[in-house]
N, C-alpha and C positions, 0 to 999 in steps of 0.2 A: 759638581764634578765635571771637569772637561780636560781634554788633552792639551798639554802645554803647547802654545803656538810655535815655540822654537823647535820642539820635537816634531810637530806636525810638518814643519817646513823641511825636515830631514828625511821623513819616512816616504817610501815609495812602495808600490805594489810588488810583492815578492815574485809574482809571475811575469808581469810585463814591464816592470820598472816605471809604470805610469804614475801620474799624479793622483793624490788621494784627496777626497772632499769629505769633511766632517758632516755627517747627517744624523738626524734624529731617527731612532728606530721606533716602529709601532709598538704599542703597549704589549700586545700578544707575543711579539718576538722577544721583547725584553723579559717577560715572564718565563718564556721557554729557556732563554739563555741563563737566567738566574738559577733555574733548576739544574741545567747542564753543568754549571761551574760551581755550584754550592759546595761540593766535596773538596774543592781546592782551597776553600776559605774556612778554616776551622772555627774561629771564634766570632766571625762577623758575616753578615749577609752581603753577597756580592751586589754591586750597584751597576745596573746596565741601563743606559739611556741613549747612547750614541754608537755610531760605527763609522768606519772609514771606507768610503765608496770609491772604487776605481772604475771609471767609464770604459776603459780599454778591455779589462778582463771581465767586467760585469759581475764583480764580487764585492761583498761588504765584509770588512774585517771588524768584528765586534770590539768595543772598548769596555773592558770589565774592570770596575773600580779604578778608573784612570789608567789602566794598562792596556794598550792596543795588543790584540792577539793577532800577530802577523803571520799566521800559518795558513796556507792555502787549504789544507784539510779542515780547518775550523771556520773558514769563511762561509758566508751566506750568499745565496744567489741574489742578484739585483731585484728579482721579483719580490723578495721579502720587504723591500722598501717601496715597491710600486714602480720600479723602473725597468 
């Protein structure tokens, strides 16, 4: 699973309007996000492997089952990916 390249080209950080970079998330972070979003997926397990990183805001927006979660309140700090 991955974000559609055409969609990625259109998305920007909601806080800074900066560019986003598709990044792999650490396994521990993926597991934490699966638990957080499990209740939103009734009959399937959410898949979390990647996020969208903004260097300007230092935030990572998780991609849950191919759906970018572009809410600043749901974003992770850059330290979650070692940046």
